[in-house]
DRENTOR-529023 format. One line per field, with one value per residue (C-alpha): x, y, z. Coordinates in nm, 4 decimals. Example, Ala and Ser with C-alpha at 12.3 -4.5 7.8 and 13.67 -1.06 7.14 Angstrom:
<nodes>
c1 = (1.2300|1.3670)
c2 = (-0.4500|-0.1060)
c3 = (0.7800|0.7140)
</nodes>
This chain:
<nodes>
c1 = (0.0000|0.1591|-0.0944|-0.0148|-0.2752|-0.3526|-0.6375|-0.7848|-0.9022|-1.0073|-1.1079|-1.4794|-1.7477|-1.7723|-1.3956|-1.3944|-1.2755|-1.5150|-1.4307|-1.0575|-1.0911|-1.2889|-1.0755|-0.7619|-0.9143|-0.9795|-0.6455|-0.4490|-0.6653|-0.5693|-0.2059|-0.2650|-0.2560|-0.4986|-0.6659|-0.9582|-1.1636|-1.2880|-1.5247|-1.5142|-1.8312|-2.1855|-2.2128|-2.3533|-2.3545|-1.9869|-1.8677|-2.0772|-1.8788|-1.5555|-1.6609|-1.7447|-1.4169|-1.1876|-1.3721|-1.3568|-1.6102|-1.5866|-1.6815|-1.7387|-1.5159|-1.6831|-1.4766|-1.7792|-2.0048|-1.7371|-1.5148|-1.1378|-1.1077|-1.3878|-1.2245|-0.8971|-1.0681|-1.2531|-0.9526|-0.7283|-0.9924|-1.0342|-0.6582|-0.6137|-0.4482|-0.4602|-0.1635|-0.3185|-0.6091|-0.7518|-0.9589|-1.1946|-1.2761|-1.6307|-1.6802|-1.3677|-1.0733|-1.1157|-1.4965|-1.6629|-1.8413|-1.6939|-1.6494|-1.4025|-1.0537|-1.0386|-1.4152|-1.5367|-1.6318|-1.3701|-1.1239|-0.8431|-0.9212|-0.8171|-0.5022|-0.4025|-0.5183|-0.3621|-0.0731|-0.2071|-0.0852|-0.3216|-0.3364|-0.4980|-0.7393|-0.7619|-1.0311|-0.8358|-1.1177|-1.1444|-0.7961|-0.4306|-0.1464|-0.3994|-0.4271|-0.0800|-0.2115|-0.4850|-0.2334|-0.0023|-0.2876|-0.3494|0.0195|0.0432|-0.3073|-0.2592|0.0885|-0.0692|-0.1992|0.0633|-0.0199|0.1941|0.1087|-0.1469|-0.3664|-0.4918|-0.8465|-1.0504|-0.7626|-0.8648|-0.5438|-0.1755|-0.0986|-0.3467|-0.1820|0.1631|0.0625|-0.1105|0.1318|0.4524|0.3202|0.2293|0.5580|0.7410|0.6057|0.7390|0.4291|0.4663|0.2040|0.1428|-0.0738|-0.3466|-0.6929|-0.8233|-1.1780|-1.4138|-1.7874|-1.8223|-1.6180|-1.8879|-2.0975|-2.4712|-2.7266|-3.0752|-3.3566|-3.1789|-2.8319|-2.5799|-2.7119|-2.6109|-2.3615|-2.6126|-2.8653|-2.6496|-2.6624|-2.3367|-2.1490|-1.8635|-1.8079|-1.8069|-1.5485|-1.3370|-1.3410|-1.2375|-0.9523|-0.8401|-0.8346|-0.6347|-0.3801|-0.3462|-0.3226|-0.1611|0.1698|0.0453|0.3937|0.4319|0.0880|0.1724|0.5039|0.3212|0.1121|0.2463|0.2388|-0.1012|0.0304|-0.2463|-0.2848|-0.5570|-0.9022|-1.2225|-1.5909|-1.6985|-1.8809|-2.0165|-2.3925|-2.4849|-2.7034|-3.0744|-3.1170|-2.9560|-3.1421|-3.2248|-3.4895|-3.3453|-3.5585|-3.3344|-3.4431|-3.4705|-3.6928|-3.4667|-3.1000|-2.9434|-2.7770|-2.4190|-2.1738|-1.9977|-2.3194|-2.3666|-2.0042|-2.0073|-2.3368|-2.2024|-1.8750|-2.0790|-2.2499|-2.5754|-2.7229|-2.8783|-3.1703|-3.2743|-3.6301|-3.7943|-4.1066|-4.1260|-4.1529|-4.4348|-4.2250|-4.2927|-4.0112|-3.9174|-4.0999|-3.7903|-3.6117|-3.6264|-3.6211|-3.7090|-3.5089|-3.6416|-3.3512|-3.3677|-3.4001|-3.6487|-3.9970|-4.1436|-4.0417|-4.2163|-4.5064|-4.7770|-4.6118|-4.5519|-4.9138|-5.0272|-4.7897|-5.0563|-4.8506|-4.5650|-4.7981|-4.9909|-4.6723|-4.5032|-4.8087|-4.8132|-4.4360|-4.4716|-4.7174|-4.4408|-4.1087|-3.9466|-3.9673|-3.7548|-3.7518|-3.4898|-3.5772|-3.7495|-3.8302|-3.9918|-4.2030|-4.3299|-4.4241|-4.6628|-5.0261|-4.9612|-4.6975|-4.7627|-4.5391|-4.3846|-4.6932|-4.9212|-5.0743|-5.1288|-5.0586|-5.1570|-4.8543|-4.8396|-5.0073|-4.7952|-4.7248|-4.9710|-4.7727|-4.8079|-4.5279|-4.5047|-4.2444|-4.4540|-4.4008|-4.0217|-3.7841|-3.4216|-3.3156|-2.9436|-2.6957|-2.5366|-2.7708|-2.7278|-3.0360|-3.1336|-3.3653|-3.6885|-3.7698|-3.6244|-3.6319|-3.4267|-3.1552|-3.1020|-3.2384|-3.4011|-3.1455|-2.8835|-2.7274|-2.6634|-2.4784|-2.5790|-2.7291|-3.0367|-3.0638|-3.4107|-3.6430|-3.9690|-4.1737|-4.4156|-4.7616|-4.9329|-4.7500|-5.0007|-5.0390|-4.7458|-4.4884|-4.1496|-3.8769|-3.6038|-3.5141|-3.2787|-3.0022|-2.7826|-2.4110|-2.3284|-2.5631|-2.8513|-3.1868|-3.4163|-3.6944|-3.8783|-3.8022|-3.9877|-4.2489|-4.2936|-4.5916|-4.5650|-4.2752|-4.2642|-4.0299|-3.8792|-3.7467|-3.5705|-3.2433|-2.9690|-2.7741|-2.3949|-2.2472|-2.2947|-2.1944)
c2 = (0.0000|0.3240|0.5774|0.8442|0.9790|1.2858|1.3644|1.7150|1.8054|2.1082|2.2117|2.2209|2.2054|2.5174|2.5689|2.5226|2.1610|2.0644|2.3641|2.3065|1.9326|1.9539|2.2447|2.0366|1.7302|1.9295|2.1133|1.7885|1.6353|1.9280|1.8374|1.4827|1.3345|1.0434|1.1545|1.0070|1.1375|0.9774|1.1332|1.0162|0.9573|0.8941|1.1936|1.0576|1.3956|1.4958|1.1836|1.3158|1.6410|1.4418|1.2395|1.5470|1.7162|1.4167|1.2436|0.9200|0.7786|0.8816|0.6777|0.7076|0.5480|0.5414|0.3996|0.3587|0.1830|-0.0178|-0.2804|-0.2251|-0.5092|-0.3576|-0.0136|-0.1600|-0.3395|-0.0276|0.2029|-0.0298|-0.0556|0.3221|0.3717|0.1130|0.2692|0.6149|0.8461|1.0452|0.9934|1.2962|1.2027|1.4770|1.4744|1.5186|1.7821|1.8424|1.6060|1.4387|1.4585|1.1213|0.9188|0.7395|0.3668|0.1106|0.2360|0.3667|0.3166|0.6640|0.7749|1.0522|1.1050|1.0806|0.7060|0.6664|0.8710|0.6222|0.3048|0.3861|0.6138|0.8973|1.2516|1.5468|1.8695|2.1087|2.3733|2.6670|2.9308|3.2311|3.4851|3.6810|3.5846|3.6021|3.4749|3.2807|3.0426|2.9186|2.8132|2.6137|2.4553|2.3750|2.1959|1.9817|1.8976|1.7673|1.6441|1.2875|1.1448|0.8876|1.1597|1.3472|1.7036|1.7487|2.1008|2.3777|2.5836|2.9234|2.9823|3.3042|3.5407|3.9026|4.0536|4.0011|4.1406|3.8972|3.6113|3.7101|3.7489|3.4108|3.2242|3.3446|3.2487|2.8988|2.8406|2.9552|2.6484|2.4200|2.3589|2.4360|2.6632|2.5507|2.8440|3.0922|3.1202|3.4741|3.5462|3.5087|3.4426|3.3173|3.0070|2.8782|2.5800|2.6289|2.4965|2.3522|2.2664|1.9819|2.1356|2.1218|2.0738|1.7469|1.7693|1.6373|1.9081|2.2151|2.3113|2.5070|2.2732|2.2053|2.5779|2.6303|2.3542|2.5158|2.8415|2.6515|2.4859|2.8248|2.9542|2.6541|2.6835|3.0547|3.0266|2.6947|2.5180|2.2022|2.0518|2.0871|1.9333|1.6366|1.5942|1.5943|1.2918|0.9549|0.6137|0.4478|0.0964|-0.1047|-0.4684|-0.6585|-0.6329|-0.8261|-0.7865|-1.0091|-0.7224|-0.5647|-0.5441|-0.8230|-0.7410|-0.7856|-0.9836|-1.0890|-0.8331|-0.5214|-0.2790|0.0508|0.3677|0.6400|0.9951|1.3382|1.1961|0.8962|0.9961|0.8873|0.5490|0.5082|0.4677|0.1867|-0.0181|0.0029|-0.0928|-0.3810|-0.5233|-0.5319|-0.6780|-0.9574|-1.0358|-0.8389|-0.6364|-0.2945|-0.2083|0.1578|0.2822|0.6214|0.6557|1.0234|0.9075|0.6789|0.3668|0.0477|-0.1761|-0.4177|-0.7460|-0.9539|-0.8217|-1.0168|-0.7267|-0.3551|-0.0920|0.2591|0.4709|0.8035|1.1370|1.4209|1.2688|1.5651|1.7924|1.5677|1.4372|1.5532|1.3887|1.0661|1.0641|1.0903|0.8171|0.5483|0.3090|0.3237|0.2686|-0.0164|-0.1785|-0.1572|-0.3118|-0.5976|-0.6484|-0.6636|-0.9539|-1.1984|-1.0158|-0.8073|-0.4268|-0.2181|0.1584|0.3720|0.7138|0.8888|0.5477|0.4524|0.7692|0.6712|0.3229|0.4775|0.5810|0.9528|1.2269|1.5847|1.8318|2.1504|2.3541|2.1256|1.9507|1.5773|1.3432|0.9771|0.7483|0.3771|0.2485|-0.0667|0.0205|0.1919|0.4841|0.8506|1.1082|1.4866|1.7340|2.0226|1.9004|1.9085|1.7701|1.6854|1.3275|1.2720|1.0138|0.6732|0.3775|0.0061|-0.1948|-0.5519|-0.6915|-0.8422|-1.0414|-1.1252|-0.8222|-0.6434|-0.5679|-0.9275|-1.2002|-1.1851|-1.1243|-0.9675|-0.6418|-0.3624|-0.0347|0.2898|0.6272|0.8485|1.1997|1.3343|1.6190|1.4400|1.3053|1.0156|1.1551|0.8155|0.4951|0.2688|-0.0964|-0.2739|-0.4705|-0.2927|-0.4019|-0.3539|-0.2533|0.0404|0.1798|0.4864|0.4759|0.4419|0.1439|0.3224|0.1712|0.3955|0.1434|-0.0043|0.1282|0.1257|-0.1183|-0.4501|-0.6198|-0.9392|-0.8740|-0.4958|-0.3279|0.0112|0.2600|0.5949|0.4047|0.4257|0.0980|0.1140|-0.2234|-0.5326|-0.5188)
c3 = (0.0000|-0.1141|0.0126|0.2695|0.5093|0.7173|0.9564|0.9295|1.2797|1.4800|1.8329|1.7480|1.4825|1.2686|1.2454|0.8668|0.8447|0.5664|0.3488|0.3985|0.3327|0.0105|-0.1095|-0.0512|-0.2167|-0.5326|-0.5171|-0.4942|-0.7673|-0.9931|-0.9337|-1.0529|-0.7035|-0.6687|-0.3483|-0.1537|0.1354|0.4578|0.7125|1.0740|1.2723|1.1467|0.9090|0.5807|0.4017|0.3844|0.1946|-0.0946|-0.0927|-0.0772|-0.3818|-0.5893|-0.4910|-0.5401|-0.8238|-0.6213|-0.3709|-0.0052|0.3020|0.6769|0.9388|1.2800|1.5647|1.7939|1.5459|1.3616|1.5205|1.4724|1.2173|1.0097|1.0316|0.9036|0.6168|0.5076|0.5474|0.3440|0.0750|0.0576|0.0324|-0.2412|-0.5469|-0.3796|-0.3342|-0.0495|0.1931|0.3748|0.6811|0.7964|1.1671|1.2905|1.5649|1.7729|1.7265|2.0668|2.0887|2.1441|2.4097|2.7100|2.6633|2.5373|2.4452|2.0871|2.0426|2.1354|1.7824|1.7935|1.5086|1.7633|1.7860|1.4220|1.4816|1.7530|1.5779|1.2410|1.3401|1.1236|1.2033|1.2383|1.0403|1.2883|1.1551|1.3943|1.3512|1.4790|1.4467|1.7702|1.8953|1.7981|2.0238|2.2310|1.9353|2.0328|2.3744|2.2041|1.9676|2.2590|2.4332|2.1273|2.0960|2.4537|2.5379|2.4109|2.3392|2.1082|1.8748|1.6723|1.5661|1.2548|1.1412|1.1636|0.9289|1.0427|0.9245|0.9060|0.9804|0.9394|0.8014|0.7360|1.0834|1.2373|1.0489|1.1697|1.5360|1.5437|1.3199|1.4853|1.8296|1.7110|1.5331|1.8486|2.0331|1.7602|1.5477|1.1754|1.0212|0.6618|0.5601|0.6448|0.4913|0.5220|0.6319|0.3344|0.3868|0.0289|0.1180|0.3559|0.2509|0.1924|0.4400|0.4115|0.6466|0.8323|0.8134|0.5316|0.1816|0.0162|-0.2670|-0.5217|-0.4291|-0.4947|-0.8645|-0.8406|-0.6072|-0.8475|-0.9032|-0.5256|-0.4801|-0.7510|-0.5507|-0.2389|-0.4274|-0.5580|-0.1991|-0.0743|-0.3548|-0.2899|0.0892|0.1814|0.1207|-0.0513|-0.0667|0.3105|0.3680|0.1472|0.3298|0.6671|0.5635|0.6775|0.5049|0.5550|0.6203|0.7841|0.8740|0.6920|0.8471|0.7891|0.7028|0.9927|1.1672|0.8493|0.8108|0.5677|0.2677|0.3402|0.0180|-0.3086|-0.5224|-0.3220|-0.4512|-0.3257|-0.3162|-0.4558|-0.5403|-0.3749|-0.0987|-0.0244|-0.0133|0.3173|0.2764|0.3927|0.1025|0.2857|0.3012|-0.0739|-0.1279|0.1211|0.0012|-0.3528|-0.2233|-0.0607|-0.3908|-0.3658|-0.6516|-0.5823|-0.8090|-0.7744|-0.8184|-0.7593|-0.5450|-0.6486|-1.0111|-0.8924|-0.9501|-0.7563|-0.6291|-0.9098|-0.8606|-0.9397|-0.6289|-0.3029|-0.0533|-0.0585|0.1324|0.1931|0.3241|0.5034|0.3326|0.3097|0.2671|0.4585|0.1687|-0.0827|0.1252|-0.1156|-0.4140|-0.2224|-0.1043|-0.4663|-0.5927|-0.6210|-0.8328|-0.5800|-0.2858|-0.4468|-0.5759|-0.2355|-0.0682|-0.3195|-0.2786|0.1016|0.0899|-0.0006|0.0456|0.3234|0.3230|0.5619|0.6162|0.7910|0.9337|0.6403|0.4939|0.8245|0.8101|0.4638|0.5883|0.8433|0.8136|0.7721|0.7720|0.8809|0.6995|0.8410|0.7431|0.9417|0.6391|0.6919|0.3997|0.3705|0.3477|0.2620|0.5794|0.5888|0.9531|1.1865|1.3306|1.2307|1.2213|1.2182|1.1041|1.2348|1.5914|1.5772|1.8345|1.7613|1.8288|1.7871|1.9103|1.8818|1.9213|1.9890|1.8940|1.9783|1.7127|1.8438|1.5296|1.1919|0.9611|0.6969|0.9526|1.0646|1.2901|1.6331|1.9069|1.6806|1.8005|1.5484|1.6027|1.4366|1.5155|1.5024|1.3658|1.3009|1.3913|1.3142|1.6022|1.6367|1.7081|1.7132|1.8076|1.6373|1.7337|1.5667|1.7632|1.8046|1.5677|1.8307|2.1816|2.1748|2.3972|2.3629|2.2939|2.6634|2.6991|2.8725|2.7785|2.5751|2.5156|2.2172|1.8707|1.5408|1.4253|1.2487|1.0938|0.8912|0.6468|0.6976|0.9463|1.0141|1.2688|1.2931|1.3455|1.0775|1.0794|1.0423|1.1441|1.3595|1.7256)
</nodes>
């Protein structure tokens, strides 16, 4: 394996890691470097940005949800034939949950497990020499995590750059460039947070501007030199989530967008075929498939169109009489009796499960989840334990009468209670599956 790797970390969310990462991915791609991106944690949106910037698929690596052998397998696979792998940290570099060593979900776990150095992005707005104290803390906080160099982000002037940069270099940390404050470099947002790469009509032009800024502001040669060889032992797929069937009818359109890239890749690697169809185009799951998967997405933005998609609804009902159907998050909402949109309008959904959901009555649910399946379903067999997470604002306004598909606990093991629903061959919950326990 000839690839080199670098983690791009920061003290907190909002420091500019994503903009720096995708700008660097495109800048190195321009140079002819075969570069790939990885996002730590359960964020399924940023790998799409990485793919557009690098021209090669991105993935998530989550040290809480994925066993170390699975992490190694996926990291080696992502680095195959690459010259450089840039690993973007979620949140702050050391932010995770308490638990087993190197299974907190923090990017620092990967730095320790894989021996990958960190390129620290410091948002220096509102400070100058104090940034050196922050950098010093990162350098000495964990001896197993090497901070290789630093980027100053959102500096206000050349004087600001010099005050901050000289103080940081005085403590022995190289500064490989400064990105000046520029609001146009920020990524667009939408109603659940960042817009997905596929939804922004000018995303490629925006990434080009980011790459221009990185080339203008940063020492790319020094950044490449800071990366270390990504030499990993072989891992395994033992803890990977197996495909729910041989031919998987996969809902895929603007309403159904949130399926982890690694699941698609692993299911294909295990011999499954993914057959896309579009509920928004009123398409039914192909009858020659043996399971139907409705992933998460934005059904609340398309509730009226989904309610009117009679061919989709009738075809899904017919499919479910003899073959399994599973819905995650937004897919689970569509399996219910009704969905209330943000304006308070209630739309009839498929009715294959008896619950009702609302986006008008919003409450954020966010966190790692460990589920124990109560019966055989698209996720596995009764008694199996799956790791993943929840992130949704929709609420259940009527539980209905279906049996729960799983019992659920948070990332620290605290019981939350029953989750989702199951009836005959239909199952679903707000839970996004990542890997087996």
